[in-house]
Each structure stands twice: as structure tokens, then as C-alpha cells.
mmCIF file as gemmi writes it, N, C-alpha and C atoms, coordinates in Angstrom:
data_model
loop_
_atom_site.group_PDB
_atom_site.id
_atom_site.type_symbol
_atom_site.label_atom_id
_atom_site.label_alt_id
_atom_site.label_comp_id
_atom_site.label_asym_id
_atom_site.label_entity_id
_atom_site.label_seq_id
_atom_site.pdbx_PDB_ins_code
_atom_site.Cartn_x
_atom_site.Cartn_y
_atom_site.Cartn_z
_atom_site.occupancy
_atom_site.B_iso_or_equiv
_atom_site.pdbx_formal_charge
_atom_site.auth_seq_id
_atom_site.auth_asym_id
_atom_site.pdbx_PDB_model_num
ATOM 1 N N . MET Axp A 1 ? 83.478 112.038 88.476 1 0 ? 1 A 1
ATOM 2 C CA . MET Axp A 1 ? 83.39 111.448 89.801 1 0 ? 1 A 1
ATOM 3 C C . MET Axp A 1 ? 84.553 110.478 89.991 1 0 ? 1 A 1
ATOM 4 N N . VAL Axp A 2 ? 85.208 110.606 91.089 1 0 ? 2 A 1
ATOM 5 C CA . VAL Axp A 2 ? 86.363 109.768 91.39 1 0 ? 2 A 1
ATOM 6 C C . VAL Axp A 2 ? 85.896 108.447 92.017 1 0 ? 2 A 1
ATOM 7 N N . ASN Axp A 3 ? 86.516 107.355 91.613 1 0 ? 3 A 1
ATOM 8 C CA . ASN Axp A 3 ? 86.215 106.041 92.184 1 0 ? 3 A 1
ATOM 9 C C . ASN Axp A 3 ? 87.131 105.838 93.389 1 0 ? 3 A 1
ATOM 10 N N . LEU Axp A 4 ? 86.559 105.93 94.583 1 0 ? 4 A 1
ATOM 11 C CA . LEU Axp A 4 ? 87.361 105.877 95.809 1 0 ? 4 A 1
ATOM 12 C C . LEU Axp A 4 ? 88.103 104.559 95.977 1 0 ? 4 A 1
ATOM 13 N N . GLU Axp A 5 ? 87.503 103.466 95.56 1 0 ? 5 A 1
ATOM 14 C CA . GLU Axp A 5 ? 88.18 102.17 95.696 1 0 ? 5 A 1
ATOM 15 C C . GLU Axp A 5 ? 89.418 102.109 94.811 1 0 ? 5 A 1
ATOM 16 N N . GLN Axp A 6 ? 89.327 102.655 93.605 1 0 ? 6 A 1
ATOM 17 C CA . GLN Axp A 6 ? 90.494 102.699 92.724 1 0 ? 6 A 1
ATOM 18 C C . GLN Axp A 6 ? 91.578 103.597 93.311 1 0 ? 6 A 1
ATOM 19 N N . VAL Axp A 7 ? 91.183 104.726 93.868 1 0 ? 7 A 1
ATOM 20 C CA . VAL Axp A 7 ? 92.137 105.642 94.496 1 0 ? 7 A 1
ATOM 21 C C . VAL Axp A 7 ? 92.843 104.925 95.644 1 0 ? 7 A 1
ATOM 22 N N . LYS Axp A 8 ? 92.078 104.239 96.488 1 0 ? 8 A 1
ATOM 23 C CA . LYS Axp A 8 ? 92.66 103.511 97.62 1 0 ? 8 A 1
ATOM 24 C C . LYS Axp A 8 ? 93.636 102.44 97.135 1 0 ? 8 A 1
ATOM 25 N N . ASP Axp A 9 ? 93.256 101.725 96.08 1 0 ? 9 A 1
ATOM 26 C CA . ASP Axp A 9 ? 94.143 100.692 95.535 1 0 ? 9 A 1
ATOM 27 C C . ASP Axp A 9 ? 95.447 101.299 95.025 1 0 ? 9 A 1
ATOM 28 N N . GLN Axp A 10 ? 95.36 102.425 94.338 1 0 ? 10 A 1
ATOM 29 C CA . GLN Axp A 10 ? 96.562 103.093 93.824 1 0 ? 10 A 1
ATOM 30 C C . GLN Axp A 10 ? 97.466 103.558 94.962 1 0 ? 10 A 1
ATOM 31 N N . ILE Axp A 11 ? 96.874 104.151 95.985 1 0 ? 11 A 1
ATOM 32 C CA . ILE Axp A 11 ? 97.651 104.63 97.134 1 0 ? 11 A 1
ATOM 33 C C . ILE Axp A 11 ? 98.298 103.452 97.851 1 0 ? 11 A 1
ATOM 34 N N . ARG Axp A 12 ? 97.523 102.4 98.076 1 0 ? 12 A 1
ATOM 35 C CA . ARG Axp A 12 ? 98.06 101.212 98.752 1 0 ? 12 A 1
ATOM 36 C C . ARG Axp A 12 ? 99.248 100.649 97.959 1 0 ? 12 A 1
ATOM 37 N N . GLN Axp A 13 ? 99.097 100.546 96.649 1 0 ? 13 A 1
ATOM 38 C CA . GLN Axp A 13 ? 100.171 100 95.823 1 0 ? 13 A 1
ATOM 39 C C . GLN Axp A 13 ? 101.42 100.878 95.905 1 0 ? 13 A 1
ATOM 40 N N . PHE Axp A 14 ? 101.237 102.192 95.89 1 0 ? 14 A 1
ATOM 41 C CA . PHE Axp A 14 ? 102.373 103.106 96.02 1 0 ? 14 A 1
ATOM 42 C C . PHE Axp A 14 ? 103.078 102.886 97.355 1 0 ? 14 A 1
ATOM 43 N N . ILE Axp A 15 ? 102.301 102.789 98.425 1 0 ? 15 A 1
ATOM 44 C CA . ILE Axp A 15 ? 102.891 102.606 99.757 1 0 ? 15 A 1
ATOM 45 C C . ILE Axp A 15 ? 103.665 101.289 99.824 1 0 ? 15 A 1
ATOM 46 N N . VAL Axp A 16 ? 103.078 100.223 99.343 1 0 ? 16 A 1
ATOM 47 C CA . VAL Axp A 16 ? 103.745 98.917 99.367 1 0 ? 16 A 1
ATOM 48 C C . VAL Axp A 16 ? 105.011 98.948 98.514 1 0 ? 16 A 1
ATOM 49 N N . ASP Axp A 17 ? 104.917 99.534 97.326 1 0 ? 17 A 1
ATOM 50 C CA . ASP Axp A 17 ? 106.071 99.59 96.424 1 0 ? 17 A 1
ATOM 51 C C . ASP Axp A 17 ? 107.214 100.432 96.98 1 0 ? 17 A 1
ATOM 52 N N . THR Axp A 18 ? 106.887 101.533 97.648 1 0 ? 18 A 1
ATOM 53 C CA . THR Axp A 18 ? 107.939 102.45 98.117 1 0 ? 18 A 1
ATOM 54 C C . THR Axp A 18 ? 108.516 102.062 99.465 1 0 ? 18 A 1
ATOM 55 N N . THR Axp A 19 ? 107.729 101.403 100.272 1 0 ? 19 A 1
ATOM 56 C CA . THR Axp A 19 ? 108.213 101.082 101.615 1 0 ? 19 A 1
ATOM 57 C C . THR Axp A 19 ? 108.585 99.613 101.773 1 0 ? 19 A 1
ATOM 58 N N . PHE Axp A 20 ? 108.191 98.81 100.828 1 0 ? 20 A 1
ATOM 59 C CA . PHE Axp A 20 ? 108.408 97.358 100.894 1 0 ? 20 A 1
ATOM 60 C C . PHE Axp A 20 ? 107.711 96.747 102.102 1 0 ? 20 A 1
ATOM 61 N N . ALA Axp A 21 ? 106.694 97.446 102.612 1 0 ? 21 A 1
ATOM 62 C CA . ALA Axp A 21 ? 105.879 96.9 103.704 1 0 ? 21 A 1
ATOM 63 C C . ALA Axp A 21 ? 105.047 95.75 103.134 1 0 ? 21 A 1
ATOM 64 N N . PRO Axp A 22 ? 104.836 94.715 103.91 1 0 ? 22 A 1
ATOM 65 C CA . PRO Axp A 22 ? 103.986 93.623 103.43 1 0 ? 22 A 1
ATOM 66 C C . PRO Axp A 22 ? 102.586 94.138 103.112 1 0 ? 22 A 1
ATOM 67 N N . ALA Axp A 23 ? 102.069 93.75 101.969 1 0 ? 23 A 1
ATOM 68 C CA . ALA Axp A 23 ? 100.759 94.243 101.524 1 0 ? 23 A 1
ATOM 69 C C . ALA Axp A 23 ? 99.68 93.994 102.569 1 0 ? 23 A 1
ATOM 70 N N . GLU Axp A 24 ? 99.753 92.864 103.28 1 0 ? 24 A 1
ATOM 71 C CA . GLU Axp A 24 ? 98.731 92.563 104.278 1 0 ? 24 A 1
ATOM 72 C C . GLU Axp A 24 ? 98.817 93.487 105.493 1 0 ? 24 A 1
ATOM 73 N N . GLN Axp A 25 ? 99.928 94.189 105.656 1 0 ? 25 A 1
ATOM 74 C CA . GLN Axp A 25 ? 100.085 95.14 106.761 1 0 ? 25 A 1
ATOM 75 C C . GLN Axp A 25 ? 99.454 96.492 106.43 1 0 ? 25 A 1
ATOM 76 N N . VAL Axp A 26 ? 99.286 96.783 105.135 1 0 ? 26 A 1
ATOM 77 C CA . VAL Axp A 26 ? 98.796 98.095 104.697 1 0 ? 26 A 1
ATOM 78 C C . VAL Axp A 26 ? 97.312 97.986 104.347 1 0 ? 26 A 1
ATOM 79 N N . LYS Axp A 27 ? 96.496 98.258 105.332 1 0 ? 27 A 1
ATOM 80 C CA . LYS Axp A 27 ? 95.044 98.236 105.152 1 0 ? 27 A 1
ATOM 81 C C . LYS Axp A 27 ? 94.543 99.68 105.043 1 0 ? 27 A 1
ATOM 82 N N . ASN Axp A 28 ? 93.304 99.837 104.622 1 0 ? 28 A 1
ATOM 83 C CA . ASN Axp A 28 ? 92.748 101.18 104.436 1 0 ? 28 A 1
ATOM 84 C C . ASN Axp A 28 ? 92.789 102.023 105.7 1 0 ? 28 A 1
ATOM 85 N N . GLU Axp A 29 ? 92.652 101.388 106.863 1 0 ? 29 A 1
ATOM 86 C CA . GLU Axp A 29 ? 92.6 102.129 108.119 1 0 ? 29 A 1
ATOM 87 C C . GLU Axp A 29 ? 93.933 102.161 108.859 1 0 ? 29 A 1
ATOM 88 N N . THR Axp A 30 ? 94.959 101.507 108.313 1 0 ? 30 A 1
ATOM 89 C CA . THR Axp A 30 ? 96.272 101.484 108.957 1 0 ? 30 A 1
ATOM 90 C C . THR Axp A 30 ? 96.829 102.901 109.085 1 0 ? 30 A 1
ATOM 91 N N . LEU Axp A 31 ? 97.266 103.254 110.281 1 0 ? 31 A 1
ATOM 92 C CA . LEU Axp A 31 ? 97.871 104.572 110.516 1 0 ? 31 A 1
ATOM 93 C C . LEU Axp A 31 ? 99.329 104.482 110.066 1 0 ? 31 A 1
ATOM 94 N N . ILE Axp A 32 ? 99.583 104.944 108.844 1 0 ? 32 A 1
ATOM 95 C CA . ILE Axp A 32 ? 100.869 104.678 108.181 1 0 ? 32 A 1
ATOM 96 C C . ILE Axp A 32 ? 102.061 105.358 108.852 1 0 ? 32 A 1
ATOM 97 N N . PHE Axp A 33 ? 101.846 106.424 109.566 1 0 ? 33 A 1
ATOM 98 C CA . PHE Axp A 33 ? 102.96 107.082 110.266 1 0 ? 33 A 1
ATOM 99 C C . PHE Axp A 33 ? 103.134 106.506 111.662 1 0 ? 33 A 1
ATOM 100 N N . VAL Axp A 34 ? 102.033 106.27 112.358 1 0 ? 34 A 1
ATOM 101 C CA . VAL Axp A 34 ? 102.08 105.68 113.695 1 0 ? 34 A 1
ATOM 102 C C . VAL Axp A 34 ? 102.714 104.288 113.633 1 0 ? 34 A 1
ATOM 103 N N . GLU Axp A 35 ? 102.383 103.53 112.587 1 0 ? 35 A 1
ATOM 104 C CA . GLU Axp A 35 ? 102.904 102.166 112.423 1 0 ? 35 A 1
ATOM 105 C C . GLU Axp A 35 ? 104.349 102.159 111.926 1 0 ? 35 A 1
ATOM 106 N N . GLY Axp A 36 ? 104.873 103.332 111.581 1 0 ? 36 A 1
ATOM 107 C CA . GLY Axp A 36 ? 106.256 103.407 111.117 1 0 ? 36 A 1
ATOM 108 C C . GLY Axp A 36 ? 106.449 103.002 109.669 1 0 ? 36 A 1
ATOM 109 N N . ILE Axp A 37 ? 105.373 102.933 108.909 1 0 ? 37 A 1
ATOM 110 C CA . ILE Axp A 37 ? 105.475 102.572 107.491 1 0 ? 37 A 1
ATOM 111 C C . ILE Axp A 37 ? 106.076 103.727 106.707 1 0 ? 37 A 1
ATOM 112 N N . PHE Axp A 38 ? 105.673 104.942 107.046 1 0 ? 38 A 1
ATOM 113 C CA . PHE Axp A 38 ? 106.211 106.144 106.409 1 0 ? 38 A 1
ATOM 114 C C . PHE Axp A 38 ? 106.822 107.051 107.467 1 0 ? 38 A 1
ATOM 115 N N . ASP Axp A 39 ? 107.876 107.762 107.066 1 0 ? 39 A 1
ATOM 116 C CA . ASP Axp A 39 ? 108.473 108.798 107.901 1 0 ? 39 A 1
ATOM 117 C C . ASP Axp A 39 ? 108.325 110.118 107.15 1 0 ? 39 A 1
ATOM 118 N N . SER Axp A 40 ? 109.032 111.147 107.569 1 0 ? 40 A 1
ATOM 119 C CA . SER Axp A 40 ? 108.88 112.461 106.93 1 0 ? 40 A 1
ATOM 120 C C . SER Axp A 40 ? 109.316 112.446 105.472 1 0 ? 40 A 1
ATOM 121 N N . MET Axp A 41 ? 110.355 111.695 105.15 1 0 ? 41 A 1
ATOM 122 C CA . MET Axp A 41 ? 110.782 111.61 103.74 1 0 ? 41 A 1
ATOM 123 C C . MET Axp A 41 ? 109.743 110.852 102.916 1 0 ? 41 A 1
ATOM 124 N N . GLY Axp A 42 ? 109.147 109.842 103.508 1 0 ? 42 A 1
ATOM 125 C CA . GLY Axp A 42 ? 108.075 109.118 102.841 1 0 ? 42 A 1
ATOM 126 C C . GLY Axp A 42 ? 106.88 110.008 102.592 1 0 ? 42 A 1
ATOM 127 N N . PHE Axp A 43 ? 106.625 110.916 103.547 1 0 ? 43 A 1
ATOM 128 C CA . PHE Axp A 43 ? 105.518 111.858 103.398 1 0 ? 43 A 1
ATOM 129 C C . PHE Axp A 43 ? 105.737 112.753 102.185 1 0 ? 43 A 1
ATOM 130 N N . VAL Axp A 44 ? 106.949 113.22 102.009 1 0 ? 44 A 1
ATOM 131 C CA . VAL Axp A 44 ? 107.261 114.076 100.852 1 0 ? 44 A 1
ATOM 132 C C . VAL Axp A 44 ? 107.016 113.31 99.553 1 0 ? 44 A 1
ATOM 133 N N . SER Axp A 45 ? 107.474 112.067 99.488 1 0 ? 45 A 1
ATOM 134 C CA . SER Axp A 45 ? 107.271 111.288 98.261 1 0 ? 45 A 1
ATOM 135 C C . SER Axp A 45 ? 105.791 110.985 98.048 1 0 ? 45 A 1
ATOM 136 N N . LEU Axp A 46 ? 105.051 110.773 99.136 1 0 ? 46 A 1
ATOM 137 C CA . LEU Axp A 46 ? 103.612 110.536 99.034 1 0 ? 46 A 1
ATOM 138 C C . LEU Axp A 46 ? 102.902 111.766 98.468 1 0 ? 46 A 1
ATOM 139 N N . ILE Axp A 47 ? 103.228 112.934 98.972 1 0 ? 47 A 1
ATOM 140 C CA . ILE Axp A 47 ? 102.617 114.174 98.468 1 0 ? 47 A 1
ATOM 141 C C . ILE Axp A 47 ? 102.933 114.354 96.987 1 0 ? 47 A 1
ATOM 142 N N . ASN Axp A 48 ? 104.183 114.161 96.611 1 0 ? 48 A 1
ATOM 143 C CA . ASN Axp A 48 ? 104.566 114.278 95.196 1 0 ? 48 A 1
ATOM 144 C C . ASN Axp A 48 ? 103.784 113.299 94.333 1 0 ? 48 A 1
ATOM 145 N N . TYR Axp A 49 ? 103.665 112.068 94.788 1 0 ? 49 A 1
ATOM 146 C CA . TYR Axp A 49 ? 102.915 111.047 94.047 1 0 ? 49 A 1
ATOM 147 C C . TYR Axp A 49 ? 101.459 111.467 93.874 1 0 ? 49 A 1
ATOM 148 N N . ILE Axp A 50 ? 100.844 111.899 94.951 1 0 ? 50 A 1
ATOM 149 C CA . ILE Axp A 50 ? 99.429 112.295 94.9 1 0 ? 50 A 1
ATOM 150 C C . ILE Axp A 50 ? 99.236 113.465 93.939 1 0 ? 50 A 1
ATOM 151 N N . GLU Axp A 51 ? 100.093 114.469 94.041 1 0 ? 51 A 1
ATOM 152 C CA . GLU Axp A 51 ? 99.952 115.651 93.18 1 0 ? 51 A 1
ATOM 153 C C . GLU Axp A 51 ? 100.139 115.293 91.709 1 0 ? 51 A 1
ATOM 154 N N . GLU Axp A 52 ? 101.097 114.446 91.414 1 0 ? 52 A 1
ATOM 155 C CA . GLU Axp A 52 ? 101.348 114.064 90.02 1 0 ? 52 A 1
ATOM 156 C C . GLU Axp A 52 ? 100.275 113.117 89.483 1 0 ? 52 A 1
ATOM 157 N N . THR Axp A 53 ? 99.9 112.14 90.263 1 0 ? 53 A 1
ATOM 158 C CA . THR Axp A 53 ? 98.957 111.114 89.807 1 0 ? 53 A 1
ATOM 159 C C . THR Axp A 53 ? 97.551 111.659 89.638 1 0 ? 53 A 1
ATOM 160 N N . PHE Axp A 54 ? 97.124 112.509 90.548 1 0 ? 54 A 1
ATOM 161 C CA . PHE Axp A 54 ? 95.746 112.976 90.537 1 0 ? 54 A 1
ATOM 162 C C . PHE Axp A 54 ? 95.61 114.427 90.077 1 0 ? 54 A 1
ATOM 163 N N . ALA Axp A 55 ? 96.72 115.011 89.644 1 0 ? 55 A 1
ATOM 164 C CA . ALA Axp A 55 ? 96.723 116.38 89.108 1 0 ? 55 A 1
ATOM 165 C C . ALA Axp A 55 ? 96.06 117.368 90.07 1 0 ? 55 A 1
ATOM 166 N N . ILE Axp A 56 ? 96.482 117.293 91.324 1 0 ? 56 A 1
ATOM 167 C CA . ILE Axp A 56 ? 95.992 118.223 92.336 1 0 ? 56 A 1
ATOM 168 C C . ILE Axp A 56 ? 97.195 118.856 93.018 1 0 ? 56 A 1
ATOM 169 N N . LYS Axp A 57 ? 96.951 119.919 93.732 1 0 ? 57 A 1
ATOM 170 C CA . LYS Axp A 57 ? 98.001 120.606 94.478 1 0 ? 57 A 1
ATOM 171 C C . LYS Axp A 57 ? 97.548 120.75 95.923 1 0 ? 57 A 1
ATOM 172 N N . ALA Axp A 58 ? 98.335 120.21 96.833 1 0 ? 58 A 1
ATOM 173 C CA . ALA Axp A 58 ? 98.018 120.329 98.252 1 0 ? 58 A 1
ATOM 174 C C . ALA Axp A 58 ? 98.581 121.653 98.77 1 0 ? 58 A 1
ATOM 175 N N . LYS Axp A 59 ? 97.719 122.427 99.413 1 0 ? 59 A 1
ATOM 176 C CA . LYS Axp A 59 ? 98.162 123.675 100.034 1 0 ? 59 A 1
ATOM 177 C C . LYS Axp A 59 ? 98.899 123.34 101.33 1 0 ? 59 A 1
ATOM 178 N N . ASP Axp A 60 ? 99.79 124.22 101.73 1 0 ? 60 A 1
ATOM 179 C CA . ASP Axp A 60 ? 100.513 124.015 102.992 1 0 ? 60 A 1
ATOM 180 C C . ASP Axp A 60 ? 99.545 123.8 104.151 1 0 ? 60 A 1
ATOM 181 N N . SER Axp A 61 ? 98.453 124.528 104.15 1 0 ? 61 A 1
ATOM 182 C CA . SER Axp A 61 ? 97.476 124.42 105.238 1 0 ? 61 A 1
ATOM 183 C C . SER Axp A 61 ? 96.749 123.082 105.245 1 0 ? 61 A 1
ATOM 184 N N . GLU Axp A 62 ? 96.856 122.327 104.155 1 0 ? 62 A 1
ATOM 185 C CA . GLU Axp A 62 ? 96.194 121.019 104.065 1 0 ? 62 A 1
ATOM 186 C C . GLU Axp A 62 ? 97.125 119.865 104.437 1 0 ? 62 A 1
ATOM 187 N N . LEU Axp A 63 ? 98.383 120.159 104.649 1 0 ? 63 A 1
ATOM 188 C CA . LEU Axp A 63 ? 99.357 119.118 104.961 1 0 ? 63 A 1
ATOM 189 C C . LEU Axp A 63 ? 99.28 118.751 106.447 1 0 ? 63 A 1
ATOM 190 N N . LEU Axp A 64 ? 98.138 118.235 106.807 1 0 ? 64 A 1
ATOM 191 C CA . LEU Axp A 64 ? 97.845 117.871 108.19 1 0 ? 64 A 1
ATOM 192 C C . LEU Axp A 64 ? 97.791 116.357 108.331 1 0 ? 64 A 1
ATOM 193 N N . GLU Axp A 65 ? 98.144 115.886 109.506 1 0 ? 65 A 1
ATOM 194 C CA . GLU Axp A 65 ? 98.114 114.44 109.752 1 0 ? 65 A 1
ATOM 195 C C . GLU Axp A 65 ? 96.738 113.857 109.465 1 0 ? 65 A 1
ATOM 196 N N . ASP Axp A 66 ? 95.683 114.57 109.818 1 0 ? 66 A 1
ATOM 197 C CA . ASP Axp A 66 ? 94.322 114.073 109.6 1 0 ? 66 A 1
ATOM 198 C C . ASP Axp A 66 ? 94.053 113.728 108.134 1 0 ? 66 A 1
ATOM 199 N N . ASN Axp A 67 ? 94.685 114.45 107.207 1 0 ? 67 A 1
ATOM 200 C CA . ASN Axp A 67 ? 94.464 114.225 105.779 1 0 ? 67 A 1
ATOM 201 C C . ASN Axp A 67 ? 95.281 113.069 105.223 1 0 ? 67 A 1
ATOM 202 N N . PHE Axp A 68 ? 96.32 112.64 105.942 1 0 ? 68 A 1
ATOM 203 C CA . PHE Axp A 68 ? 97.25 111.668 105.37 1 0 ? 68 A 1
ATOM 204 C C . PHE Axp A 68 ? 97.585 110.504 106.307 1 0 ? 68 A 1
ATOM 205 N N . GLU Axp A 69 ? 96.829 110.337 107.38 1 0 ? 69 A 1
ATOM 206 C CA . GLU Axp A 69 ? 97.179 109.333 108.382 1 0 ? 69 A 1
ATOM 207 C C . GLU Axp A 69 ? 96.913 107.899 107.93 1 0 ? 69 A 1
ATOM 208 N N . SER Axp A 70 ? 96.032 107.718 106.959 1 0 ? 70 A 1
ATOM 209 C CA . SER Axp A 70 ? 95.683 106.381 106.478 1 0 ? 70 A 1
ATOM 210 C C . SER Axp A 70 ? 95.272 106.461 105.012 1 0 ? 70 A 1
ATOM 211 N N . ILE Axp A 71 ? 95.117 105.304 104.396 1 0 ? 71 A 1
ATOM 212 C CA . ILE Axp A 71 ? 94.651 105.272 103.005 1 0 ? 71 A 1
ATOM 213 C C . ILE Axp A 71 ? 93.252 105.857 102.922 1 0 ? 71 A 1
ATOM 214 N N . ASP Axp A 72 ? 92.395 105.54 103.89 1 0 ? 72 A 1
ATOM 215 C CA . ASP Axp A 72 ? 91.04 106.12 103.902 1 0 ? 72 A 1
ATOM 216 C C . ASP Axp A 72 ? 91.096 107.645 103.939 1 0 ? 72 A 1
ATOM 217 N N . ALA Axp A 73 ? 91.938 108.195 104.803 1 0 ? 73 A 1
ATOM 218 C CA . ALA Axp A 73 ? 92.056 109.657 104.929 1 0 ? 73 A 1
ATOM 219 C C . ALA Axp A 73 ? 92.601 110.272 103.645 1 0 ? 73 A 1
ATOM 220 N N . ILE Axp A 74 ? 93.593 109.635 103.053 1 0 ? 74 A 1
ATOM 221 C CA . ILE Axp A 74 ? 94.187 110.145 101.813 1 0 ? 74 A 1
ATOM 222 C C . ILE Axp A 74 ? 93.145 110.144 100.697 1 0 ? 74 A 1
ATOM 223 N N . ALA Axp A 75 ? 92.373 109.07 100.59 1 0 ? 75 A 1
ATOM 224 C CA . ALA Axp A 75 ? 91.337 108.987 99.556 1 0 ? 75 A 1
ATOM 225 C C . ALA Axp A 75 ? 90.285 110.081 99.745 1 0 ? 75 A 1
ATOM 226 N N . ARG Axp A 76 ? 89.894 110.333 100.999 1 0 ? 76 A 1
ATOM 227 C CA . ARG Axp A 76 ? 88.922 111.419 101.266 1 0 ? 76 A 1
ATOM 228 C C . ARG Axp A 76 ? 89.514 112.771 100.865 1 0 ? 76 A 1
ATOM 229 N N . PHE Axp A 77 ? 90.796 112.975 101.167 1 0 ? 77 A 1
ATOM 230 C CA . PHE Axp A 77 ? 91.453 114.234 100.795 1 0 ? 77 A 1
ATOM 231 C C . PHE Axp A 77 ? 91.46 114.403 99.274 1 0 ? 77 A 1
ATOM 232 N N . ILE Axp A 78 ? 91.843 113.355 98.562 1 0 ? 78 A 1
ATOM 233 C CA . ILE Axp A 78 ? 91.889 113.42 97.102 1 0 ? 78 A 1
ATOM 234 C C . ILE Axp A 78 ? 90.491 113.676 96.546 1 0 ? 78 A 1
ATOM 235 N N . GLU Axp A 79 ? 89.512 112.987 97.085 1 0 ? 79 A 1
ATOM 236 C CA . GLU Axp A 79 ? 88.123 113.189 96.636 1 0 ? 79 A 1
ATOM 237 C C . GLU Axp A 79 ? 87.69 114.63 96.846 1 0 ? 79 A 1
ATOM 238 N N . SER Axp A 80 ? 88.035 115.21 97.982 1 0 ? 80 A 1
ATOM 239 C CA . SER Axp A 80 ? 87.636 116.593 98.26 1 0 ? 80 A 1
ATOM 240 C C . SER Axp A 80 ? 88.315 117.569 97.306 1 0 ? 80 A 1
ATOM 241 N N . LYS Axp A 81 ? 89.547 117.276 96.923 1 0 ? 81 A 1
ATOM 242 C CA . LYS Axp A 81 ? 90.264 118.15 96 1 0 ? 81 A 1
ATOM 243 C C . LYS Axp A 81 ? 89.722 118.032 94.569 1 0 ? 81 A 1
ATOM 244 N N . LEU Axp A 82 ? 89.241 116.867 94.2 1 0 ? 82 A 1
ATOM 245 C CA . LEU Axp A 82 ? 88.756 116.653 92.841 1 0 ? 82 A 1
ATOM 246 C C . LEU Axp A 82 ? 87.304 117.072 92.656 1 0 ? 82 A 1
ATOM 247 N N . ASN Axp A 83 ? 86.562 117.204 93.744 1 0 ? 83 A 1
ATOM 248 C CA . ASN Axp A 83 ? 85.142 117.58 93.638 1 0 ? 83 A 1
ATOM 249 C C . ASN Axp A 83 ? 84.925 119.045 93.907 1 0 ? 83 A 1
């Protein structure tokens, strides 16, 4: 069973480390693309990080904004892939 809070913390830390966004700006519900925290190149690095860190593979059909728009959405996606 995956610990969603730990997953969210890991994703948040990755986002803060890679984008240099202030940690207080990156909340679980923050829309990371709408807010301009990540762009398309950031999305590629995010997918690579998720696949390597959680040993999952995202299918092309899963690369939807709904799955990656926020830390909450990313954690739900990872949970669904691991369960």
C-alpha cells in the first residue's frame, strides 16, 4: 500500500527543487501548469522522475492534464498505477 502523504511530499520536493518555486507556493491543490510552475519541458522531467522513483510506466493515453495538474492529481495517478 502506497502512503499518499509521502508520495505528495516527494512530488512537492521534486517540483520545488527543479523549478525553484517557493515551497509555500506549491500546495497539494496548486495547478502547476496553470500557475506557470511547470512548462512542457518540466512535464517531461516530471514524468521521468515519477517513472524512475515509483517504478511505473505511464502510457501515452494516460499523459492527460487531469492526471498531472496538481500534486493531488499526481499522487492519485501514482496510487492507481501501484494498486
